[in-house]
C-alpha atoms as one frame of an Amber mdcrd trajectory, in Angstrom:
protein
 -11.745  17.233  -2.923 -11.005  14.008  -1.548 -12.042  12.248   1.736  -8.956
  10.838   3.312  -9.903   7.422   4.803   5.078  -0.278  -1.183   5.551  -2.585
  -3.127   8.367  -4.577  -1.557  11.310  -4.192  -3.764  13.998  -6.689  -3.893
  17.415  -6.334  -5.475  20.603  -8.263  -5.901  24.084  -8.206  -7.568  25.486
 -10.458 -10.045  26.947 -13.187  -7.864  29.513 -16.116  -8.023  27.522 -19.183
  -7.469  28.442 -22.532  -5.959  26.274 -25.813  -5.743  26.686 -25.981  -1.927
  23.261 -25.807  -0.124  23.615 -23.555   3.220  23.119 -26.011   6.296  20.935
 -24.783   9.163  23.006 -25.770  12.263  21.954 -23.125  14.679  19.112 -23.903
  17.252  16.047 -21.673  16.853  14.995 -19.915  20.011  12.614 -21.725  22.305
   9.143 -20.998  21.699   6.749 -22.181  24.759   3.455 -23.722  23.744   0.130
 -23.260  25.604  -2.884 -25.390  25.880  -5.411 -23.168  24.201  -8.202 -24.315
  22.003 -10.912 -22.381  19.854 -14.046 -23.992  18.748 -15.769 -23.105  15.373
 -18.948 -24.882  14.598 -18.078 -27.866  16.786 -14.447 -28.117  15.377 -11.727
 -27.610  17.975  -8.691 -25.653  16.688  -5.522 -25.612  18.819  -3.799 -22.349
  19.253  -0.594 -23.104  20.907   1.147 -19.617  20.297  -2.026 -17.620  21.386
   0.228 -15.840  23.923   2.362 -14.315  21.170  -0.729 -12.007  20.420  -0.049
 -10.138  23.567   2.444  -7.552  22.731   2.384  -6.035  26.059   3.334  -9.190
  27.883   6.988  -9.722  29.337   7.201 -13.187  27.567   6.196 -11.668  24.211
   8.821  -8.915  24.463  11.611 -11.518  25.644  10.647 -13.780  22.549  10.913
 -10.935  20.178  14.425  -9.905  21.531  15.510 -13.672  20.977  14.180 -13.826
  17.603  15.958 -10.497  16.545  19.145 -11.753  18.050  18.818 -15.003  16.003
  18.003 -13.420  12.756  20.905 -10.660  13.208  23.385 -13.660  13.997  22.333
 -15.478  10.975  22.398 -12.552   8.543  25.812 -11.491  10.096  27.472 -14.574
   8.590  26.531 -13.727   5.043  30.034 -12.602   3.587  28.691  -9.921   1.099
  25.653  -8.323   3.241  27.566  -5.324   4.122  28.857  -5.022   0.510  25.201
  -4.937  -0.762  24.272  -2.277   1.755  26.967  -0.094   0.765  26.082  -0.423
  -2.964  22.383   0.166  -2.035  23.319   3.493  -0.266  25.413   4.476  -3.407
  22.514   3.944  -5.924  19.855   5.556  -3.528  22.035   8.540  -3.253  20.334
  10.890  -5.808  18.160  13.885  -5.522  14.303  13.118  -5.507  11.854  16.049
  -6.041   7.971  15.864  -6.332   5.708  17.556  -8.694   4.949  21.063  -7.248
   1.419  22.184  -6.088   0.166  25.650  -5.429  -1.502  26.862  -1.922  -2.135
  30.461  -1.441   0.948  32.570  -2.505   3.291  29.851  -2.312   4.390  26.588
  -4.565   5.261  23.641  -2.688   7.262  20.602  -3.428   8.990  17.635  -1.682
  12.614  17.114  -1.883  15.000  14.354  -0.693  18.763  15.141  -1.145  19.415
  11.414  -1.522  19.687   9.654   1.848  17.709  11.788   4.089  15.552   9.794
   6.351  12.636  11.735   5.257  11.658  13.976   2.293  11.378  17.652   3.243
   8.438  19.915   2.177   9.828  23.206   0.708   8.040  26.239  -0.885   8.758
  29.140  -3.081   7.195  32.568  -2.927   6.164  34.902  -6.059   9.542  36.319
  -5.698  11.350  33.067  -6.324  12.665  32.823  -2.778  12.739  29.090  -1.573
  12.630  27.983   1.970  12.071  24.915   4.196   8.576  24.625   5.265   8.332
  21.256   7.033  11.232  18.999   7.824  10.149  15.580   9.132  13.870  14.818
   9.820  13.743  17.153  12.761  10.602  15.600  14.275  12.575  12.828  15.894
  16.173  11.869  16.502  16.195   8.667  14.336  13.866   9.862  11.547  11.115
   7.604  12.286   8.483  10.007  12.720   7.068  10.816   9.418   4.799  13.374
   7.864   1.564  11.535   7.235  -0.413  14.152   5.449  -0.729  17.985   4.843
  -4.042  19.774   4.201  -4.227  23.486   3.560  -7.676  25.646   3.705  -8.679
  26.980   0.557  -6.940  30.438   0.999  -3.758  28.697   1.828  -3.037  30.705
   4.986  -3.841  27.895   7.409  -2.390  24.238   7.354  -2.963  21.082   9.310
  -0.464  18.521   9.140  -0.412  14.928  10.356   2.522  12.958  11.831   2.907
   9.337  12.441   5.497   8.211  15.187   7.125   4.861  14.525   4.885   4.060
  11.722   1.670   3.802  13.652  -1.791   4.409  12.081  -2.380   6.610  15.315
  -1.571  10.106  14.155  -1.305  13.529  15.395  -2.414  16.635  13.768  -0.578
  19.962  14.256  -2.137  23.252  13.221  -0.046  26.104  11.829  -0.374  29.503
  10.190   0.965  28.593   6.868   2.378  32.263   6.275   4.305  32.660   9.529
   4.863  28.933  10.156   3.907  29.482  13.739   1.722  26.806  15.567  -1.506
  28.370  16.464  -3.354  25.670  18.171  -3.054  22.676  20.582  -2.063  19.373
  18.875  -4.969  17.016  18.144  -4.078  13.396  19.155  -5.536   9.919  18.679
  -6.352  10.288  14.975  -6.838   7.379  12.964  -7.558   6.664   9.304  -8.095
  10.298   8.738  -6.622  13.558   7.455  -7.995  17.114   8.109 -10.619  18.768
   5.620 -11.049  22.464   6.291 -14.460  24.197   6.476 -13.357  27.956   5.479
 -11.349  29.502   8.245 -13.438  28.008  11.076 -11.630  24.646  11.578 -11.517
  21.189  10.183 -13.318  17.743  10.223 -11.157  14.705  11.337 -12.064  11.021
  12.323 -11.053   8.689  15.140 -11.944   5.995  17.416 -12.062   5.636  21.151
  -8.616   4.791  22.343  -8.845   0.985  22.803  -8.384  -0.660  26.362  -5.075
  -2.399  26.433  -2.783  -2.296  23.638  -3.334   0.509  21.119  -1.254  -1.495
  18.637  -3.452  -4.548  18.589  -6.665  -3.903  20.252  -9.669  -3.954  18.040
 -11.153  -0.364  16.672 -14.563  -0.609  14.876 -16.486   2.461  15.614 -15.411
   5.620  13.717 -16.341   9.070  14.864 -16.116  12.351  12.984 -15.276  15.446
  15.044 -15.063  19.187  14.166 -12.065  21.085  15.595 -12.998  24.813  16.033
  -9.781  26.957  15.934  -9.099  28.221  19.198 -10.648  25.477  21.279  -9.207
  22.494  23.143  -9.583  19.016  21.638 -11.788  18.120  24.504 -14.229  20.819
  23.370 -14.364  19.127  19.906 -18.020  18.346  18.925 -18.697  14.886  17.525
 -20.463  15.487  14.295 -21.491  12.003  13.751 -20.575   8.303  14.739 -20.777
   6.440  18.048 -23.500   3.962  18.820 -26.245   6.112  17.009 -24.438   5.896
  13.631 -21.953   2.855  14.047 -19.541   2.537  11.133 -16.153   1.081  10.914
 -14.860   3.768   8.472 -16.131   7.446   8.141 -14.991  10.851   6.919 -16.480
  14.322   6.248 -15.035  16.232   3.567 -15.907  19.834   2.146 -16.252  20.458
  -1.502 -13.895  22.816  -3.319 -16.560  25.394  -3.779 -17.364  24.951  -0.024
 -21.014  24.621  -0.643 -21.292  20.891   0.169 -20.283  18.711   3.195 -19.667
  15.074   2.024 -19.985  12.121   4.300 -18.613   8.851   3.113 -19.102   5.731
   5.502 -18.285   2.061   5.161 -18.282  -1.137   7.023 -15.349  -2.827   5.012
 -12.773  -1.855   2.480 -15.311  -2.342  -0.271 -18.813  -0.523  -0.569 -19.780
   2.849   0.940 -22.571   4.971   1.817 -22.618   8.557   0.581 -24.342  11.528
   2.219 -24.392  15.079   1.149 -25.275  18.260   3.270 -26.000  21.394   0.886
 -24.637  24.378   3.136 -26.661  26.738   1.025 -29.881  25.325   2.078 -28.544
  24.427   5.712 -30.343  21.124   5.633 -29.177  18.169   7.294 -27.272  15.314
   5.220 -29.270  13.504   2.616 -28.580   9.971   1.299 -27.101   9.623  -2.034
 -26.504   5.882  -1.609 -27.226   3.653   1.246 -25.943   0.062   1.867 -22.472
  -1.204   0.878 -23.157  -2.773  -2.381 -21.403  -0.203  -4.546 -18.392   2.126
  -4.429 -19.328   5.823  -5.046 -16.962   8.710  -4.525 -17.828  12.406  -4.630
 -15.426  13.927  -7.210 -16.585  17.593  -7.714 -19.516  19.971  -7.847 -20.787
  22.657 -10.266 -23.581  24.671  -8.593 -26.460  22.281  -8.042 -24.782  19.311
  -9.903 -22.856  16.808  -8.222 -20.032  14.709 -10.022 -19.351  11.131  -8.595
 -17.506   8.162  -9.645 -19.305   4.921  -9.250 -19.350   1.087  -9.899 -23.058
   1.132  -9.436 -24.320  -0.654 -12.700 -20.668  -0.310 -14.222 -18.140  -2.707
 -12.734 -15.424  -0.921 -14.653 -16.531   2.506 -13.090 -18.371   5.530 -14.738
 -18.576   9.190 -13.891 -22.049  10.430 -13.186 -23.773  13.702 -12.333 -26.886
  14.472 -10.580 -28.806  17.633  -9.374 -28.902  17.985  -5.683 -32.731  18.810
  -5.852 -33.111  15.299  -7.573 -30.439  13.106  -6.456 -31.778   9.936  -7.239
 -31.464  10.623 -11.222 -27.878   9.776 -12.158 -26.823  10.828 -15.737 -23.582
   9.567 -17.240 -20.965  12.053 -18.079 -18.274   9.473 -18.752 -19.951   6.050
 -19.432 -18.397   2.717 -18.573 -15.990   1.254 -21.040 -14.191  -2.164 -21.322
 -11.379  -0.451 -19.194 -11.352   0.347 -15.537 -11.655   4.266 -15.061 -10.629
   6.761 -12.341 -10.721  10.501 -12.610  -9.102  13.635 -11.524  -9.945  17.405
 -12.119  -7.986  20.572 -13.038  -7.908  23.579 -14.932 -11.688  23.274 -15.604
 -11.454  19.879 -17.111 -11.903  16.086 -16.215  -9.109  13.725 -16.804  -9.975
  10.124 -17.386  -7.382   7.545 -16.605  -7.967   4.118 -18.001  -6.250   0.833
 -17.064  -5.651  -1.175 -20.285  -4.081  -4.410 -19.296  -2.593  -2.695 -16.135
  -1.028   0.168 -18.075  -2.272   3.741 -18.312  -4.038   5.663 -21.099  -5.463
   9.128 -20.725  -8.292  11.327 -22.077  -9.309  14.688 -21.348 -13.125  15.810
 -21.007 -14.977  18.866 -20.367 -17.642  18.734 -17.659 -20.366  17.910 -20.089
 -18.550  14.728 -20.977 -17.266  16.049 -24.313 -13.889  14.529 -25.340 -11.306
  17.294 -25.657  -8.357  15.134 -26.582  -6.645  11.843 -25.964  -3.345  12.607
 -24.083  -0.248  11.259 -25.713   1.918   9.771 -22.979   5.737   9.263 -23.080
   5.626   5.593 -23.384   4.011   2.418 -22.123   3.599   2.553 -18.221   1.999
   4.519 -15.585   0.913   7.973 -15.316  -0.362   9.765 -12.301  -1.353  13.325
 -11.334  -3.237  15.493 -13.947  -4.815  17.402 -10.928  -4.921  20.925  -9.988
  -7.365  23.813  -8.934 -10.108  24.663 -11.346  -8.359  28.121 -12.200  -4.778
  26.454 -12.981  -4.347  25.587 -16.517  -0.813  24.269 -15.981  -0.496  21.189
 -14.058   1.810  18.220 -13.571   1.962  14.429 -14.088   4.510  11.660 -13.572
   5.133   8.774 -15.872   7.086   5.641 -15.129   7.349   1.961 -15.767   9.661
  -0.937 -14.665  12.562   0.412 -16.663  11.848   4.172 -16.993  12.496   6.256
 -13.799   9.697   8.488 -12.712   9.753  11.640 -14.648   7.716  14.765 -13.918
   5.996  16.449 -16.945   4.358  19.980 -17.003   1.106  19.715 -18.766  -0.870
  22.707 -20.389  -4.710  21.828 -20.218  -5.606  24.136 -22.912  -3.210  23.257
 -25.648  -2.520  19.624 -24.450   1.270  20.029 -24.774   3.660  18.326 -22.434
   7.254  19.153 -21.378   9.839  17.533 -19.031   9.758  19.292 -15.748  11.909
  17.189 -13.655  13.926  14.102 -14.547  15.836  12.157 -11.982  19.720  11.671
 -12.187  19.490   7.989 -11.706  22.513   5.701 -13.178  20.260   3.732 -15.255
  20.010   3.476 -19.089  16.496   2.146 -20.059  17.833   1.328 -23.534  19.702
  -1.573 -22.023  16.675  -3.342 -20.587  13.437  -5.216 -21.596  10.026  -4.812
 -20.191   7.634  -7.174 -21.804   4.029  -8.126 -21.124   2.948 -11.976 -21.297
  -0.173 -13.681 -20.787  -0.292 -17.154 -19.201  -2.936 -19.480 -18.276  -4.071
 -20.177 -14.678  -5.434 -23.378 -13.213  -9.004 -22.710 -14.200  -8.079 -21.545
 -17.613  -8.158 -17.820 -16.784  -5.583 -15.789 -18.583  -3.322 -13.603 -16.567
  -1.264 -10.812 -17.599   2.551 -10.570 -16.323   5.246  -8.085 -16.805   8.638
  -9.629 -16.957  11.764  -7.338 -16.731  15.346  -7.925 -17.340  18.637  -6.751
 -19.079  19.003  -7.521 -22.668  21.140 -10.460 -23.511  19.576 -12.727 -21.029
  19.962 -16.529 -21.457  16.962 -18.706 -20.886  18.759 -21.367 -19.184  16.729
 -21.568 -15.964  19.514 -20.073 -13.940  18.540 -16.536 -13.486  17.771 -15.214
 -10.133  14.074 -14.287 -10.135  11.820 -12.305  -7.962   8.076 -13.062  -8.294
   6.201 -10.415  -6.679   2.340  -9.871  -6.461  -0.571  -8.696  -4.161  -3.886
 -10.117  -5.425  -6.456  -8.331  -3.203  -8.508  -5.413  -2.086  -9.173  -4.134
  -5.649  -5.485  -2.754  -5.646  -3.917  -2.679  -9.067  -0.220  -3.219  -9.675
   0.774  -1.045 -12.417   4.411  -0.632 -13.798   6.648   1.463 -11.404  10.370
   2.134 -11.481  12.535   1.063  -8.322  16.344   1.713  -8.116  16.554  -1.439
  -6.167  14.974  -3.388  -9.045  17.207  -1.530 -11.439  20.272  -2.809  -9.698
  18.795  -6.599  -9.633  18.322  -6.140 -13.311  21.585  -4.484 -13.876  23.266
  -7.592 -12.527  21.181 -10.290 -14.280  18.299 -10.717 -12.241  14.548 -10.960
 -13.411  11.553  -8.937 -11.776   8.361 -10.351 -12.744   4.832  -9.054 -11.430
   1.787 -10.850 -12.399  -1.561  -9.069 -12.144  -3.676 -11.831 -10.396  -7.241
 -11.838  -9.451  -8.156 -10.114  -6.338  -6.623  -7.007  -7.689  -8.529  -4.060
  -9.640  -6.954  -4.474 -12.990  -9.950  -5.534 -14.932 -12.567  -4.010 -12.601
 -15.016  -5.496 -10.100 -15.158  -8.833 -11.737 -11.351  -9.157 -11.421 -11.419
  -8.225  -7.639 -14.514 -10.488  -6.818 -12.892 -13.351  -8.482 -10.323 -13.532
  -5.890 -12.365 -13.078  -2.609 -14.078 -15.205   0.043 -14.795 -18.659  -1.467
 -12.742 -17.716  -4.615  -9.752 -16.649  -2.506  -7.699 -19.586  -3.673  -7.929
 -18.431  -7.415  -5.394 -15.868  -6.336  -3.007 -18.485  -4.977  -3.553 -20.642
  -8.170  -2.860 -17.605 -10.388   0.607 -16.938  -8.603   1.667 -20.475  -8.687
   0.889 -20.449 -12.244   3.048 -17.445 -12.948   5.781 -19.169 -11.250   5.363
 -22.426 -13.199   5.225 -20.172 -16.410   8.666 -18.649 -15.652  10.176 -22.075
 -14.777   8.718 -23.949 -17.895   9.912 -20.871 -20.170  13.407 -21.375 -18.722
  13.538 -17.854 -17.222  14.356 -19.389 -13.981  13.946 -22.540 -11.995  12.924
 -23.472  -8.370  16.486 -22.999  -7.098  16.717 -19.517  -8.257  13.091 -18.282
  -7.433  11.966 -15.908  -4.685   8.457 -15.437  -3.770   7.795 -11.744  -2.524
   4.733  -9.853  -1.174   3.566  -7.549   1.622   0.476  -7.177   3.642  -2.191
  -9.113   1.723   0.746 -10.068  -0.437   2.292 -11.585   2.590  -0.810 -13.776
   2.866  -0.221 -14.728  -0.807   3.375 -15.891  -0.133   2.455 -17.520   3.118
  -0.401 -19.589   1.538   1.690 -20.245  -1.634   4.738 -21.595   0.301   2.402
 -23.843   2.390   0.399 -24.932  -0.630   3.279 -25.471  -2.890   6.492 -25.681
  -0.914   8.450 -27.042  -3.849   7.534 -24.040  -6.141  10.505 -21.771  -4.690
  13.720 -21.634  -3.023  13.228 -18.594  -1.026  10.076 -16.996   0.464   9.462
 -13.368   1.944   5.979 -13.038   3.379   6.202  -9.371   4.364   3.850  -7.858
   7.108   1.273 -10.627   6.071  -2.158 -11.420   7.276  -1.383 -15.027   8.089
  -3.964 -16.235  10.844  -6.934 -16.221   8.850  -9.108 -17.385  11.573  -8.329
 -14.614  13.838  -7.425 -11.576  11.566 -10.620  -9.989  12.209 -10.025  -9.709
  16.012  -7.267  -6.921  15.875  -7.233  -3.410  15.052  -9.354  -2.626  11.923
  -8.984  -6.197  10.659 -12.709  -6.816  10.721 -13.029  -4.329   7.846 -11.208
  -6.846   5.521 -14.128  -9.255   5.585 -15.268  -8.322   2.163 -12.179  -9.907
   0.646 -11.734 -12.854   3.210 -14.974 -13.399   4.981 -14.661 -14.520   8.482
 -14.364 -17.905  10.460 -17.700 -16.812  12.308 -19.742 -16.507   9.046 -20.573
 -20.093   8.297 -19.152 -23.637   8.733 -18.326 -23.512   5.060 -16.452 -20.216
   5.324 -14.560 -21.374   8.432 -13.392 -24.511   6.750 -12.239 -22.630   3.619
 -10.234 -20.099   5.621  -8.437 -22.876   7.538  -7.809 -24.741   4.405  -5.414
 -21.945   3.387  -4.571 -20.212   6.603  -0.739 -20.083   6.733  -0.597 -20.430
  10.561  -2.779 -23.400  10.298  -1.355 -25.013   7.240   2.186 -25.628   8.458
   2.807 -29.300   8.353   5.453 -31.644   9.946   7.866 -33.601   7.629   7.716
 -30.912   4.781  10.531 -29.040   3.659   9.550 -25.220   3.188  11.479 -22.733
   1.324  14.221 -20.638   3.153  11.986 -18.077   4.521  12.341 -14.634   6.078
   9.275 -13.421   7.647   9.204  -9.650   7.824   7.262  -7.559  10.372   7.472
  -4.351  12.567   6.933  -3.943  16.285   4.602  -0.904  15.702   2.464  -2.380
  12.706  -0.886  -1.692  14.043  -2.441  -2.473  10.606  -1.495  -5.997  10.312
  -0.384  -6.744  13.635   3.026  -8.566  14.226   1.229 -11.482  15.968   0.436
 -13.042  12.604   4.095 -13.141  11.665   5.152 -14.415  15.163   2.759 -17.158
  15.181   3.534 -18.333  11.591   7.498 -18.170  12.460   6.859 -20.280  15.457
   4.901 -22.938  13.576   7.472 -23.003  10.824  10.648 -23.152  13.223   8.805
 -25.938  15.057   7.853 -28.034  12.118  10.599 -27.178   9.195  11.835 -30.678
   8.051  14.932 -29.595   6.295  17.870 -27.293   6.622  16.174 -24.181   5.022
  16.357 -21.691   7.786  13.213 -19.779   9.046  13.967 -16.285  10.218  11.832
 -13.537  11.743  13.024 -10.214  11.004  11.395  -7.787  13.230  11.943  -3.834
  12.503  11.750  -1.669  15.705  10.010   1.776  15.669   8.361   1.001  12.227
   4.815   0.319  11.284   3.068  -1.429   8.217   5.535   0.194   5.597   4.502
   3.893   5.117   6.908   6.542   6.738   9.880   4.247   7.248  13.165   6.136
   7.278  15.484   5.657   4.210  18.063   3.846   6.566  15.193   1.417   7.601
  14.284   0.796   4.035  17.889   0.380   2.884  18.590  -2.092   5.881  15.592
  -4.243   5.090  16.438  -4.611   1.559  20.153  -5.270   2.221  19.036  -8.038
   4.642  16.416  -9.451   2.027  18.929  -9.509  -0.955  21.668 -10.991   0.974
  19.493 -13.727   2.482  17.924 -14.528  -0.721  20.996 -14.915  -2.786  22.854
 -16.609  -0.005  20.002 -19.205   0.094  20.146 -19.722  -3.757  23.733 -20.864
  -3.322  25.545 -17.439  -4.242  28.560 -17.134  -1.931  30.171 -13.659  -3.197
  29.765 -10.538  -5.206  31.110 -10.686  -8.729  34.128  -8.423  -8.889
């Protein structure tokens, strides 16, 4: 049971190069400035582009249209843009099938024929007949409404599925009889940061916020509420189970254990640290606290009678699996103790599967519920494994394996014998034997050793002239593990390098690695990224003129901060859907929940000054030559509001001192990244690739 609370890929084609730098001759769209000043601890901070935060204002909409037109006009002059788009479509056009999963009398799986806007959910009955269960391509005309989640009840005869329109975090839940595929209840609207967790056949729990006044895409949401939807009733009759002013939390959700004995409440104020409460439905008592406060992360994993299994970093920065008796919940016993490698777990077939990260790659072990090691699982290679989960009675389960040069292959695994066999291998035009994926360790500014994966085609010359993508994230305990991308495959096939450093702020080495890149140590993240670029250049993999910096979301902040701290590091920069105004990020949507990583400008004068010292919007200076930059955002991004990108773009366009262009690419009918149509993803990559290589001096595709 789980309570539900992209890596941007670049690609390119081998190009013929010239030494002529592109000259920026067009005038940027006019952006008005207003006399607005904020004051922090007696220090006045001008905010001349504050008006761009109002996404409902006519002036903002007009500015957006003018920036879209300007960006499109610049990209249209790149001679190989459409050729890249066509080749991306060709390589993308292969059948993609997910691992299957069983619900009720059916086996379900997702499939995309190749270029479908969204993957389709199919099912097969016991007689072997396969049919479409849900086709998100029919949810909207342009394929911009996506299937955001699917939740079946235990019997598998009822389903609640979530949809996201235009990429918004505000979802709708549609309830259906899973056997007949007939909608049986009214649609639940205004659901955010939540799935549906069924309680028998009665109904399900879901979470939401009060709809904000003003813009639902940018207004702050900070008080989560959990509701229970009783089947056959109106949403207006749904009972609020917990939340509101009497139990105010920013994030909250209730789930039900697989044995349907326990209700599990997880609540938090930020993206790190949570409270955990349990209700034993057998005794009909109220919720009891298992963990209060936000010092630790503890997640419910499973239950066996009176015993609860939980994964925690309490007294275990690299995580441990514990169990406790519901009658004595303060006494925790180790089932799988902490090791030097970060632990995550899944369950299936009556076993516990322990996934460890060793220098960002996966190793797997299988245990019983007493913590006895059954076996170390042999994986197909060095890379990333995911899956190993299923119902307790299912001895056959599935997992995927991938790395930067291995397309994701699905394996069938027998939990009793430990045997694996290939279940589904994608038919991608790519031969891993022709490529190298190597891990190196380099030294950051303060002496810390940082791992980095460098991926390229065999025969690469270390002459400093290889187009290189340097991508990372560096935040929120998120780990970047090796994963294949057809876009990166094309990049490498044609001589490019794709490099991914596992910088601090991530979770690759547990809590210490995460905490080493937060708040007053956030600049460690940027130093790690800069040191990765310097390593690649000093080792002659590439040079400044052939390097592109890339990152999305928190990674967009990474790129924005790096390019303003070290504008001489790279030729091209792609800050994607980035957090770029560090003084005001916490004023929008759920941004205040990111304070564990960032701190806020209101915390203290010291914190304010530190944030301002790297905030990309506030660190753009006149007289500086910044890299050729394409800022990437979306009009429906209600996770990191587009105002961040708008203000950063306006600052750069005003103050850029050289011919390197500053573009703001704004996707319409799209959100933070999830759920975009295939056409949108290909279109964005085509623009990124063509812009990046054009700015590096390439002028045509090699014939």
